Each structure stands twice: as C-alpha cells, then as structure tokens.
C-alpha positions as CSV (number, residue, x, y, z in Angstrom):
1,X,1.0,16.0,-0.9
2,X,4.4,16.3,-2.8
3,X,5.8,14.1,-5.3
4,X,8.9,13.3,-7.4
5,X,9.7,10.7,-10.0
6,X,13.4,9.4,-10.4
7,X,12.6,6.1,-11.8
8,X,9.5,4.7,-12.9
9,X,9.2,1.8,-10.3
10,X,9.3,4.4,-7.4
11,X,5.5,4.5,-7.0
12,X,5.8,4.8,-3.2
13,X,8.0,6.5,-0.9
14,X,9.4,8.9,-3.6
15,X,6.1,9.7,-4.8
16,X,4.7,10.7,-1.3
17,X,7.5,12.3,0.4
18,X,9.8,13.8,-2.2
19,X,9.5,17.3,-3.9
20,X,7.9,18.0,-7.1
21,X,10.2,17.9,-10.2
22,X,9.9,17.4,-14.2
23,X,8.6,14.0,-14.8
24,X,10.5,12.5,-17.8
25,X,7.5,11.7,-20.0
26,X,7.4,9.8,-23.3
27,X,4.2,8.7,-24.9
28,X,4.4,5.0,-26.1
29,X,1.5,5.1,-28.9
30,X,-1.3,2.5,-29.4
31,X,-1.3,2.4,-33.0
32,X,-5.0,2.8,-33.4
33,X,-5.9,6.3,-33.6
34,X,-3.6,7.5,-30.6
35,X,-4.1,11.1,-31.2
36,X,-7.5,11.1,-29.5
37,X,-6.7,9.1,-26.6
38,X,-6.5,10.6,-23.1
39,X,-3.4,10.2,-21.1
40,X,-2.5,9.8,-17.6
41,X,0.6,10.4,-15.6
42,X,2.0,8.8,-12.6
43,X,1.7,11.8,-10.5
44,X,-2.1,12.0,-11.4
45,X,-2.5,8.2,-10.8
46,X,-1.0,8.6,-7.3
47,X,-3.2,11.7,-6.4
48,X,-6.2,9.7,-7.2
49,X,-5.3,6.8,-5.3
50,X,-4.7,8.7,-2.2
51,X,-7.8,10.3,-2.2
52,X,-10.2,7.6,-3.6
53,X,-8.6,4.1,-3.3
54,X,-11.3,2.2,-1.5
55,X,-8.9,0.3,1.0
56,X,-7.2,3.7,2.1
57,X,-10.8,5.2,3.0
58,X,-11.4,2.3,5.4
59,X,-8.2,3.1,7.4
60,X,-9.2,6.9,7.2
61,X,-12.3,6.2,9.1
62,X,-10.7,3.9,11.6
63,X,-8.5,7.1,12.3
64,X,-11.5,9.2,13.2
65,X,-13.0,6.2,15.2
66,X,-9.6,6.4,17.1
67,X,-9.8,10.1,17.4
68,X,-13.1,9.7,18.9
69,X,-11.8,7.2,21.3
70,X,-9.2,9.7,22.8
71,X,-12.1,12.2,23.4
72,X,-14.1,9.5,25.4
73,X,-11.4,8.2,27.6
74,X,-10.7,12.1,28.8
75,X,-14.2,12.4,29.9
76,X,-14.8,12.6,33.7
77,X,-17.6,10.1,35.1
78,X,-21.1,11.5,35.2
79,X,-22.5,12.5,38.4
80,X,-25.6,10.3,39.5
81,X,-28.8,11.7,41.1
82,X,-31.1,9.5,43.3
83,X,-34.1,9.6,45.2
84,X,-35.0,7.6,48.2
85,X,-38.3,7.7,50.3
86,X,-38.6,5.7,53.7
87,X,-41.4,4.9,56.3
88,X,-44.2,4.5,53.8
89,X,-47.1,2.3,53.1
90,X,-46.2,0.5,56.3
91,X,-48.5,-0.6,59.3
92,X,-50.1,1.3,62.3
93,X,-48.6,4.8,62.2
94,X,-46.5,4.1,59.0
95,X,-49.5,3.5,56.7
96,X,-49.4,6.8,55.0
97,X,-46.7,9.3,54.4
98,X,-47.2,11.4,57.6
99,X,-44.0,10.0,59.0
100,X,-42.0,9.4,55.8
101,X,-38.5,10.5,55.2
102,X,-37.4,11.6,51.5
103,X,-33.7,11.9,50.6
104,X,-32.2,13.3,47.1
105,X,-28.7,12.3,46.8
106,X,-26.4,13.4,44.1
107,X,-23.2,11.3,44.1
108,X,-20.1,11.5,42.0
109,X,-17.2,8.9,41.4
110,X,-13.6,10.4,42.0
111,X,-11.2,8.2,40.1
112,X,-7.7,7.7,42.0
113,X,-4.6,6.5,41.0
114,X,-4.1,8.3,37.7
115,X,-6.8,6.3,35.7
116,X,-7.9,9.2,33.8
117,X,-4.6,10.2,32.7
118,X,-3.4,6.6,31.8
119,X,-6.7,5.8,30.0
120,X,-5.9,9.0,27.9
121,X,-2.4,7.9,27.3
122,X,-3.6,4.4,26.1
123,X,-6.1,5.9,23.7
124,X,-3.4,8.3,22.4
125,X,-1.1,5.5,21.5
126,X,-3.9,3.6,20.0
127,X,-4.5,6.3,18.0
128,X,-0.9,6.8,16.8
129,X,-0.9,2.9,15.9
130,X,-3.9,3.5,13.6
131,X,-1.8,6.3,11.9
132,X,1.2,4.0,11.5
133,X,-1.2,1.4,10.1
134,X,-2.7,3.8,7.8
135,X,1.1,4.7,6.7
136,X,1.9,1.1,6.0
137,X,-1.3,0.4,3.9
138,X,-0.5,3.6,2.0
139,X,2.7,2.5,1.1
140,X,1.5,-1.0,0.0
141,X,-1.3,0.7,-2.2
142,X,1.1,2.9,-3.7
143,X,3.6,0.0,-4.3
144,X,0.8,-1.8,-6.0
145,X,-0.2,1.2,-8.0
146,X,3.6,1.8,-9.2
147,X,3.5,-1.8,-10.4
148,X,0.2,-1.6,-12.3
149,X,1.6,1.6,-13.9
150,X,4.7,-0.3,-15.0
151,X,2.5,-3.1,-16.5
152,X,0.6,-0.5,-18.4
153,X,3.7,0.9,-19.9
154,X,5.0,-2.2,-20.7
155,X,1.7,-3.5,-22.3
156,X,1.8,-0.1,-24.4
157,X,5.2,-1.1,-25.6
158,X,4.1,-4.5,-26.5
159,X,1.4,-3.5,-28.6
160,X,3.9,-1.2,-30.6
161,X,6.3,-4.0,-31.1
162,X,3.9,-6.6,-31.9
163,X,2.4,-4.1,-34.5
164,X,5.8,-3.5,-35.8
165,X,6.3,-7.2,-36.2
166,X,3.0,-7.4,-38.0
167,X,4.2,-4.7,-40.5
168,X,7.5,-6.7,-40.9
169,X,5.6,-9.9,-41.6
170,X,3.3,-7.9,-44.1
171,X,6.4,-6.5,-46.1
172,X,8.1,-9.9,-45.9
173,X,4.9,-11.4,-47.5
174,X,5.0,-8.6,-50.1
175,X,8.6,-9.6,-50.9
176,X,8.1,-13.2,-50.9
177,X,5.2,-12.8,-53.3
178,X,7.3,-10.8,-55.8
179,X,10.0,-13.4,-55.8
180,X,7.7,-16.1,-56.3
181,X,6.1,-14.4,-59.2
182,X,9.6,-13.8,-60.6
183,X,10.2,-17.5,-60.2
184,X,13.2,-17.1,-58.0
185,X,11.7,-19.0,-55.0
186,X,9.3,-21.8,-54.2
187,X,5.7,-20.9,-53.6
188,X,6.0,-22.9,-50.7
189,X,7.9,-19.6,-49.0
190,X,4.8,-17.7,-49.7
191,X,2.7,-20.0,-47.5
192,X,5.2,-19.7,-44.7
193,X,5.2,-15.9,-45.0
194,X,1.3,-15.9,-44.9
195,X,1.4,-18.1,-41.8
196,X,4.0,-15.8,-40.1
197,X,1.6,-12.8,-41.0
198,X,-1.4,-14.4,-39.4
199,X,0.7,-15.4,-36.3
200,X,1.8,-11.6,-36.0
201,X,-1.6,-10.5,-36.3
202,X,-2.7,-13.1,-33.7
203,X,0.1,-11.7,-31.3
204,X,-0.9,-8.1,-32.2
205,X,-4.4,-8.7,-30.9
206,X,-3.2,-10.6,-27.8
207,X,-0.9,-7.8,-26.6
208,X,-4.1,-5.2,-27.3
209,X,-6.1,-7.4,-24.9
210,X,-3.4,-7.2,-22.2
211,X,-3.1,-3.7,-22.7
212,X,-6.8,-3.0,-22.1
213,X,-6.6,-5.4,-18.9
214,X,-3.5,-3.3,-17.8
215,X,-5.7,-0.1,-18.2
216,X,-8.4,-1.7,-16.1
217,X,-6.2,-2.9,-13.5
218,X,-4.5,0.3,-13.0
219,X,-7.9,2.2,-12.8
220,X,-9.1,-0.2,-10.0
221,X,-6.4,1.4,-7.8
222,X,-8.7,4.1,-7.3
223,X,-12.1,2.2,-7.6
224,X,-12.9,3.1,-11.0
225,X,-14.3,0.1,-13.3
226,X,-14.2,1.7,-16.6
227,X,-10.8,3.5,-17.5
228,X,-11.3,7.1,-18.8
229,X,-7.9,7.3,-20.3
230,X,-6.1,5.6,-22.9
231,X,-2.4,6.0,-22.6
232,X,-0.1,6.4,-19.6
233,X,3.1,8.5,-20.0
234,X,6.3,7.6,-18.5
235,X,9.8,6.4,-19.5
236,X,10.0,2.8,-19.0
237,X,13.6,2.7,-19.9
238,X,14.9,4.9,-17.2
239,X,16.9,3.3,-14.9
240,X,19.7,4.0,-12.4
241,X,22.5,2.0,-10.5
242,X,21.7,-0.1,-7.8
243,X,22.9,1.0,-4.3
244,X,25.1,-1.3,-1.8
245,X,22.8,-3.8,0.3
246,X,24.3,-2.3,3.3
247,X,22.9,0.9,2.8
248,X,19.4,-0.6,2.2
249,X,19.4,-2.7,5.3
250,X,20.3,0.4,7.4
251,X,17.2,2.1,6.1
252,X,14.7,-0.6,7.0
253,X,13.8,0.7,10.3
254,X,11.9,3.3,8.2
255,X,9.4,0.6,6.9
256,X,5.9,1.5,8.4
257,X,5.1,-2.2,9.1
258,X,8.3,-2.1,11.3
259,X,8.0,1.4,12.6
260,X,4.3,0.7,14.1
261,X,5.7,-1.8,16.6
262,X,7.5,1.2,18.2
263,X,3.9,2.8,18.8
264,X,2.5,-0.6,19.5
265,X,5.0,-1.2,22.4
266,X,4.0,1.9,23.7
267,X,0.3,1.4,23.7
268,X,0.9,-1.9,25.5
269,X,2.8,-0.5,28.1
270,X,0.3,2.5,28.4
271,X,-2.4,-0.5,28.7
272,X,-0.2,-2.1,31.5
273,X,-0.2,1.3,33.4
274,X,-3.9,1.7,32.9
275,X,-4.5,-1.9,34.3
276,X,-2.4,-1.1,37.3
277,X,-4.2,2.0,38.0
278,X,-7.2,-0.1,38.3
279,X,-5.8,-1.9,41.4
280,X,-6.4,1.6,43.3
281,X,-10.0,1.8,44.4
282,X,-11.9,4.8,43.2
283,X,-14.0,7.0,45.9
284,X,-17.8,7.9,45.5
285,X,-18.7,11.1,47.3
286,X,-22.5,11.6,48.1
287,X,-24.4,14.9,49.2
288,X,-28.2,15.2,49.7
289,X,-31.3,16.7,51.1
290,X,-33.6,15.0,53.5
291,X,-37.3,15.8,54.3
292,X,-38.7,14.4,57.5
293,X,-42.2,14.7,57.3
294,X,-43.3,13.9,60.9
295,X,-41.5,16.8,62.3
296,X,-41.7,18.9,59.5
297,X,-37.7,19.3,59.5
298,X,-35.4,19.4,56.6
299,X,-31.8,18.0,56.9
300,X,-28.6,17.6,54.7
301,X,-27.0,14.2,54.4
302,X,-23.3,13.5,53.3
303,X,-21.7,10.2,52.3
304,X,-18.6,8.5,51.2
305,X,-17.8,4.8,49.8
306,X,-14.7,2.9,49.1
307,X,-14.5,-0.5,47.7
308,X,-12.2,-3.0,49.8
309,X,-9.4,-4.3,47.4
310,X,-9.4,-7.7,49.5
311,X,-9.9,-10.2,46.6
312,X,-9.9,-8.3,43.4
313,X,-7.0,-6.1,43.0
314,X,-7.2,-6.4,39.1
315,X,-3.9,-8.8,39.2
316,X,-5.2,-10.9,36.3
317,X,-5.6,-7.9,34.1
318,X,-2.2,-6.5,34.9
319,X,-0.6,-9.9,34.1
320,X,-2.5,-10.2,31.1
321,X,-1.4,-6.6,29.8
322,X,2.4,-7.7,30.8
323,X,2.1,-10.7,28.8
324,X,0.8,-9.0,25.6
325,X,3.4,-6.4,26.0
326,X,6.2,-9.2,26.0
327,X,4.2,-10.8,22.9
328,X,4.5,-7.6,21.2
329,X,8.3,-7.3,21.7
330,X,8.4,-10.7,20.3
331,X,6.4,-10.0,17.3
332,X,8.4,-6.9,16.5
333,X,11.7,-9.2,16.6
334,X,10.1,-11.7,14.2
335,X,8.9,-9.0,11.9
336,X,12.0,-7.3,11.7
337,X,13.9,-10.7,10.7
338,X,11.3,-11.3,8.3
339,X,11.8,-7.8,6.7
340,X,15.4,-8.4,6.4
341,X,15.1,-11.7,4.8
342,X,12.5,-10.2,2.4
343,X,15.0,-7.3,1.6
344,X,17.8,-9.7,0.8
345,X,15.4,-11.6,-1.5
346,X,14.1,-8.3,-3.2
347,X,17.6,-6.8,-3.4
348,X,18.5,-10.3,-5.3
349,X,15.7,-9.8,-7.8
350,X,16.7,-6.1,-8.1
351,X,20.3,-6.6,-8.9
352,X,19.5,-9.6,-11.3
353,X,16.8,-7.4,-13.2
354,X,19.4,-4.6,-13.5
355,X,22.0,-7.0,-15.0
356,X,19.2,-8.3,-17.3
357,X,18.4,-4.8,-18.4
358,X,21.9,-4.0,-19.2
359,X,22.8,-7.2,-20.8
360,X,19.7,-6.9,-23.2
361,X,20.0,-3.2,-24.1
362,X,24.0,-3.2,-24.8
363,X,24.3,-6.6,-26.3
364,X,21.2,-9.0,-27.0
365,X,18.7,-6.5,-28.6
366,X,21.2,-4.7,-30.9
367,X,22.9,-8.0,-31.9
368,X,19.4,-9.2,-32.8
369,X,18.7,-6.1,-34.8
370,X,21.9,-6.4,-36.6
371,X,21.6,-9.9,-37.5
372,X,18.0,-9.4,-38.6
373,X,19.0,-6.4,-40.8
374,X,22.0,-8.3,-42.3
375,X,19.7,-11.5,-43.0
376,X,16.9,-9.4,-44.9
377,X,19.3,-7.5,-46.9
378,X,21.0,-10.7,-47.9
379,X,17.7,-12.3,-48.7
380,X,16.8,-9.6,-51.3
381,X,19.9,-10.9,-53.2
382,X,19.2,-14.5,-52.8
383,X,22.0,-15.1,-50.1
384,X,20.0,-16.6,-47.5
385,X,17.0,-18.8,-47.3
386,X,13.4,-17.4,-46.2
387,X,13.5,-19.6,-42.9
388,X,16.7,-18.0,-41.9
389,X,15.0,-14.7,-42.3
390,X,11.8,-15.8,-40.2
391,X,14.1,-17.1,-37.5
392,X,16.1,-13.8,-37.3
393,X,12.9,-12.0,-37.2
394,X,11.5,-14.2,-34.3
395,X,14.7,-13.8,-32.6
396,X,14.4,-10.0,-32.7
397,X,11.0,-10.1,-31.6
398,X,11.5,-12.4,-28.6
399,X,14.5,-10.2,-27.7
400,X,12.5,-7.0,-27.9
401,X,9.9,-8.5,-25.7
402,X,12.0,-9.8,-23.3
403,X,13.5,-6.5,-22.9
404,X,10.3,-4.9,-22.0
405,X,9.6,-7.6,-19.5
406,X,12.8,-7.2,-17.7
407,X,12.6,-3.5,-17.7
408,X,9.0,-4.1,-15.9
409,X,10.8,-6.4,-13.5
410,X,13.5,-3.9,-12.7
411,X,10.8,-1.2,-11.9
412,X,8.6,-3.6,-9.9
413,X,11.9,-4.7,-8.0
414,X,12.8,-1.0,-7.1
415,X,9.1,-0.5,-5.8
416,X,9.3,-3.4,-3.8
417,X,12.7,-2.4,-2.3
418,X,11.5,0.9,-1.5
419,X,8.6,-0.5,0.3
420,X,10.6,-2.6,2.3
421,X,13.2,0.2,3.0
422,X,10.7,3.1,3.4
423,X,13.1,5.4,1.4
424,X,13.8,6.1,-2.2
425,X,16.8,4.3,-3.9
426,X,18.1,7.7,-5.3
427,X,18.9,8.8,-1.8
428,X,21.1,5.7,-0.9
429,X,25.0,5.1,-0.9
430,X,26.2,3.4,-4.1
431,X,29.0,1.2,-4.4
432,X,32.4,2.5,-5.4
433,X,32.6,3.1,-9.1
434,X,28.8,2.4,-9.8
435,X,27.4,6.1,-9.7
C-alpha cells in the first residue's frame, strides 16, 4: 500500500492511492514528561487500520466467500449411480431371484442454454460487487480514522494552550500579590487572580481528559482498547486552497459507494440472463448394465429424459430478476442525487471552515495577542485595571481554542469531501487566483 500526506484531513483517498512523500511532522507536546512518550504518525495509523480494523476484516471474509461462490458456480453437476432389481419376492415362479433382472445405471445431467456460463457470470459480478463494498467501507473507515487523528492533534494543542493559560494565571497571581503587598491595588484583585488560576487549572485537567479520550478513540480504529502511544505527529496548521465546486462534482463518479452500482447493475443483468437460461430444459442421459438371471444373459441399457416446459418456463423468476434490475437502476439514480447534495453541503462546510481558519489566523488571534500584551504591559505601570487584563486573557484563550477547533473542522471537512469525491483535493482544479 502506498501513501501521501498533503493536508492532515486527507485520511482516505490520498493515503490509499498516492505515492509516499515526506510527512510534515510537528510534535505538539503534552507538558507532563513528553520526552518519554511514544509517538505515532498518520501513515502508521493507516497501515494498522488497513490490517487490523475489525470492520474491514468482516468485508475481507465476505470477499473470500464470494470467491468460493465463483468456484462453486463453475462446477459440473455430479453423475448419479443407481441400481434397480426387478421380478423378485413375487408369487409363483417369481418368488426368488431366479427370474430377477438387475440393472445398474449411470446418469448425467447435461445443462443446456448456457446455464453454467450464466451462473459463473452472475457469481463473478457478485464477487466484483463485494470488492466495491470493501472499497466503500475502507474509504469510510479511513475517513473516520483521519477525523480521529485530527481530534487527537487538536486535543494535544488544547492541552498545551490550557497549560500556557494556567502558567499565565500563575504569573498574574504573583504580580498581583506583589502589588497588593506594595499597597498599589486592593486585596480583592488577589482573590480574583486566585479564582482565575483555579479556573485555568480546571480547564487544563479537562483538556487532558479530552486528550486521553482522543487517544483511545484513535486506537479503537484498529481494535486496540489501551493505546500504546502518547503523542501523534502531524501539522494541524497545514491548509491549502479550496478547489472549485465544478471540479469536485466531476469527480463524484469515483466515489466507491456510487461506483459499486455499476457492478450491481451488471450483477442484476447477469441474474436476468441466468433466469432466462433456466427456461431451457436440461437433458439427463443414462447408460447402464442389465443382468437377466432367467436366461443367464447380460445387456446394456440407454436412456434419455427431458422435462416438458408446458407450465413452468421460469417466467416468474425472469420477471422478478428484471424488476430487481430496474430497482437497482432507480437506486443508483437516487444515490447519485443524494451524493451530489451531500457534496454541496460538504463543500459549503469546507469553504466556511477555510475562511474561518484564514480569519482567525490573520486577524483574530494576532489581534487578541496584541491586545493582551499591551494590557499586560500597561497593568505593570498601573494604566489598566486587573479586570481588563483578565478579560483580555480570556479573549486570547478563547481565540486560540477557537482557532484549533476551526482547524480541526477544516481537516474533517477535507476528509469528508475527499470521501464523497473519491479523489484527493490536491488533484483538483482551483479557481483563478487561488492557487
């Protein structure tokens, strides 16, 4: 299996079909003893999921079952061996075996009308259909894996941010305590700083709990209940331009959930052909040996039997197969329409998430940081009230947390759009001026 990572949220098509290149790796440290932590990359995650995911194992077994079905459908009918004894245990001269006739027959059913070929064709299309079902499930599993990996990276960053906030709150408490001792501010400000520190510590503990849950959710994608890793390696801030919707909609036929219906239609048509072939009766050929005890003679016997299709010409099964073929075509059309609608919704979510990332990165977070730095510096010289500093600190914290959330939303939206289109966004056409 071959991989490539262009953006974090591409944990499906890109990871499965594109060549290996260097992963942009950045360790986002958990503050408590990160040096001893085991790490894991998206490539390693995908490799484990493809081999060990419990749901994919189910589909792999179904593929083997369909292969066995193809093998069975190509086998010839078994010959039949029969024995018949006549003129025995009767009355008069037939009360013993002196006048018995013993016949040993070997019969073989000869299938006509191309039944065997039609059966093999139907089974082969059924096998192809199971392959498509596996591909669809694999894409779904890798999409969820990518989202889980994104959540873990976000959780790691949130731990770092909340730890930084706790550090700022502790420094603020130290600074306020000094000003209280110097008589420059009211002791009530120290109480406010202590409350702020306690709140920051609670937020830090909550973020650590979410980080642990994210680790477990990721490990569950390959069936592991106790994660053997601590940190995920990945660049959460790597983003790219959003391609045009027209470029995306042209790729939607690559979605395995839609592509499978081509195999479904072929399989349904093969079933129609198989049921039609059953209208042609098969022939049974017989050959045997007969022993006549009365004359002490031997003879050969031959026979042939053909059912007469007077009433049952398999017309009901043929009609059923045709209706199921029409049903499959209608289902394909309905799924294509639903996929296009889902893609439109996914595209809106992607473009909105991308615009949020840009706005927070360029304007909101830098602005909140500048305001906080200015107010902190001014507070040292008595220019601002402590409440103003706290409000600025909270604003900065919320902005940074919001930035992490919208980054995660962006990568999840990328994964979802790539699942719907069956193609990586890096292989799309971009609107003019956006590359």
